[in-house]
N, C-alpha and C positions, 0 to 999 in steps of 0.2 A: 504494500500500500504506498502510496506517496503521499508525503507530508505536504506537498505543494497544493493539494487539491483540498486541503483541510484547515480550518482555523485552527489558532493556538489550542482553544478549549476544546474543539472537536478533537485534536490530536491527542491532546492528554487523557480525554475520557476515552477513546480507543486502546490507548497504552495502559489505562489503568484496567480496563474491562478484560484485555488479553492476558495481562500479568496476573490478575486476582485468579485466574484459572490455573496458573502454574504454582500459584504460591498464596496457600490459604491462611487465613487468619492475620495477615500482615498489612491490614490496609492503611496504617500510617505510612510504613516503609514504601509501600507501592505508589501511593500518592505523591511522597516526597521524590521518589525515583522518577516517576511520569513527569513532574513540574520541571526537574532539574534536567532532564534529557530533551525535553522539548525546547528550553532555554537555550541549551547547547546547540541544538539542530539550528535554532534561528541565528545564533550568532557565529557559527563554524565558519561560514565564508570569509569572515574578517579576523578569525583568529588564527587560521593556518595552523592549528595543531590539533590533535585527536582528543576525544573525550577520555578522561581516565577517571573511573570510580571504583570506588571500594565497597564490599559488601562484608559486613561484620554482625557478630551476634551467634545465637544458637544456629546449628547447622543440622538439623533433624532432616534426615533423608534426602541430604543435598538440598535444603531449602534455598542455600545461596545461589543457587542455578535458577531459580524461579524468576528473579529480575532480568537477567540477560535473555532468558528463553522467551519472556513476555514481549522484550524488545524486538526480539528475532521475528515472532509471531506478527508483529503490529507493523514496522517499519524497515527493517532491515534482515540480512541473510546472515546466517552463522558462519563466521569464515573459520573458527577452530576452537577447540577446548584442549587446554594444555594443562595437564596434571603435573605441576612443577615438584611435588613431592612423590612422585611416583618411582617405581623401582626400576623402570626400563629406561631412566636419564632423559628426560626432555630438557635438554641442556642449550647452550649457545649454538653449538655447532649444529644441531637438530633444527631449531626454531629460526635462525637466520641463514640456513642454506639456501643457495639459489632454487634448488628442487629438491622434492621430498626424497627422491633416491628410492635406497632400497630399505630406509629405516620405516619404523612403526609410525612416526610424528610427521604431520604435515608441515611443511615449511611455511612459516609466517609469512615470508617474503613471498613467495609464489603465491598465497591466498590473497594478499593485498594486491599483488598484481591483476589476478583474476576478479577481485570484487573489492576495490578501493574503499566502500562504504560498508563493510562488514563488521560484525561484532565479534570480538576475540574476548575469550574468557581464560583467564590465567589463574588457575586453582592455587591455594598455597603459596602465594607470592613472596611470604616470608620465609619460604623454605627453599627458594631459588638460589641457583649457584650466583655469588656476588658479582661475577663478570658478566652474567645475563642480566640481573639487576642495573647494572651501570650501563650496559648498551640500552637497555629500554629507557632509563631515564634521559639518555642523550637522545634518542629517537623520538620522544615524546616532546622534549623540550624543543628541538629542531622543527618537529613536523615531518621529518623525512628521515630514511636511512639509505646508505651508500652502499652498494654492492661491489664485492672485490673486482668486479669487471668495468666498475666506473658508472653504472646506471645508478641512478637517484631515484628512489621510490617514495613516493608523497604517502604519508600516513594521515594526512590532515582529515580526510573525510571518515577515518575509522574510529571505532570506539572501543575501548578496552575495559573490561569489567574485572576487576580483581577481588579475590576472596581471600580470607584468612581466619583461622579459628584461634587467633591469639585473643586472651580476654573475653571469650566468648559468654561465659556464664555472667560475668560481671556487667558487660555490655548489655546483655538479655534483660537483666533487673533494671538497669537505668531505663531502657528502652520502654518498659512498662508504666514509668512514672513521667517521662519528659514529653511533653506534646510537641514543643517548639523544636523543629528539625534542625534550625541554626545551631540550637543551644545543645541538643543531641549530638550534632556533629562534632562540635567542639568538645564536647565531654569524652567522645569515643576516641578521640585524637589523644587526647591526655591519658586515656586508660592504656591506650596501645602503646605509647611511648613508654610509660611506666612499665609495661610489661614486656619491653626489649624489642618492640616493632621498630624496624628502621626508620629515624626520624628523615632522614634524606630521601626516603620513598614518599613519605606522607606530602613532602612538598610538590611532587608532581600531581597528587589526587585533587581532583577538582571539588568531589563531595565523597563523605562515608555515609553509607545508608545502614541502619543499624535495625535487625530484626529482634522482637522482643521475645522473652521465655514465655510459652503458654504452658499451663497445667494440662494434665490429661483431660479433665473436664471441658476448660475452655477449647482445647483441640477437637473434640465431639462437636460441641455446640457449632464451631466455626465451620467443620466440614458439612454439617446439617444445613446450617444458613447457605452455604454456597451452592449445594445442590437444590435447595428450595428457589433460589435466586435464578438459577440456570432453569429450573422448571417454569418459573412465572415469566421469565423472558419470552416463552413461547406462547403466553397466555392461558396458561394452565394452571392448576392448583395442586400442590404436593399434598396427599392426604396426611392427616395427621399420624406420627409414627410410620410414615411410607415410606422409609428406606430400610433396605434390606440390611441387617447388623454386619454382615459379611463385607457388605461395600464400604461401609464406615472404616472396618476394620483394615480392609486392604488399602483404601485411600490413606490412612494414616500411617501404615507401616505395610509396604507390599511383601515383607520377609516373613509374616506372621504364617504360622501353620495351620492349616494344611494351605500349602502354596498352590495358587491358581493362576497358571500360566496364562498371559495375555488376556486376563479376564476384564480388568480394567482398561479398555481402550481409551484412546484419547477423548477428552470431553466433547471435542468438537462432533466426534461420531454419535456421542448420546444426544446431541442437537437434532441429527437427523432423524433419531427413530422419535425424538418429542415432537418434532414437526410433523411426522406422520400421524403420531396420535392425534395431533390437535384437528389435521385434515380429516381425520375418521372420525371427527365429532366428539373427542373425548374432552371432559372438563377437569376432572379430579382424576390423578394418576398416583402411582406409587412405583417405586424402584426396586425390582428383584433382581438378584444375581443369578445369570443363566450359566450355560456351561462354557460359554464364549463371550459373554457380554453382559452389559447392564440392559435389563429389559424394562421397558415402558408399559405397566399394565393399568388399563382403565379401571377406577373404582368400581367394585361390584363384580368384576370377572376374577376368576383364578387363574393362575400362572399353571403351566403344565406339572410341576411339581407340585403344587398345591392341590390340584385337581386328583393326582395320584395319592398324596397324603389321605386326602378326603374320603377318596373311594376305599383306601384301605382300613380308615378308621369306621367306616360305614358298614363293613363285612361284619356278621354276626360270629360270635365266638362258638367254637365247636363243644359242644357238651361232652362229658365223659361217657354217656351211654352212646352219643353218634361214634366217637372214637372207638368203642368198644366193638360196634357194629361193623365199622370199616374194618376192623381187623379180622 
C-alpha cells in the first residue's frame, strides 16, 4: 500500500490496524510506533538517512517482531530478519557481503539494492559483533554504504527495527504505568544504559518503543477483545463465550500441548471466513477450532465435532440384561 494515496491520519490508522493483528495487548506501543513511523516517512526525503527504531520490553513469543511485521503488512516489504545472537554467525562478513553466496544469511546489501524501501529487523542488536555495530552506525549516520567494488548503496529509504531483551522486566513494568511515550522513551534509554546497553548505539536510534508486561489474565482478555473486534469489523457479533478455549491457548502460546500444526492460520484468512458468514446471513457467530483452521459457526448451529458429541451423548446406555442377551 502506498502512503502517497493516504492522509497522515489514514496512514496511521492503517498501520495501527495491521500491527494490532500482529501484536495483541500493546495498544500504546502500537499507537506510538505508528505515529513515529508516519512522521519519519513524511520527513525521510529531507533526512537522507534511514529510520532506526528500537523495540524493548517483554518478548513473549517474539512479540518484538509484531511492530515490524505490522509495518511490512501496511507499507513496506520485509528486507530481512537477522538474528545477531544466533549460533550460525550472522556477522559483518555475511550481512555486508555483495551477494548472499552459499551462506544461510541473505546479504543486506543485496536486499537494499533490490528493494531500497524495505524493513530490516536486527534481533538482539546488543549481542552483535562490535565491528558490525560500528559499520551499521556509520552507514546509518551517512545514509549509505560503500561496497568494496566502489558502488555506493543508499540506505535513505530503508527502515531498521532493532530489538533487545536487555532490562526487559524493568521496562515492562514501567511501560504499564507511564502513558506519555516521550517520557517512556527517556526512561527506557536510562534503564538500557544502566543495564550495559551500548550508549553509542542509542545515539543512532530515533525512538525506543516499550512493550508492557501483561499478566496471564490480561493476556486472555486482550486476545478475546482482539477476536471480538475482528468479528465486529465484518458486521457480526461474537457470541458470549463464543471462542474455543484452544484458540486462545494457541494464540497466546503456539507451543502448548497438544501441538496443532498450522491450525491458527493467519488472521486475514479468518477474515475471509467471517465475510462468507456475513454474506450467508449470519448475525451472531462463534469461533471453533477445526482440524486445520478456525471455523466460523453461526449461533444456533452445531459444528461437526459438536454434532458428533451430541449424537454420542444421545445414545441410550446399554443395560446389563441387554448385555447378557447380546452374549
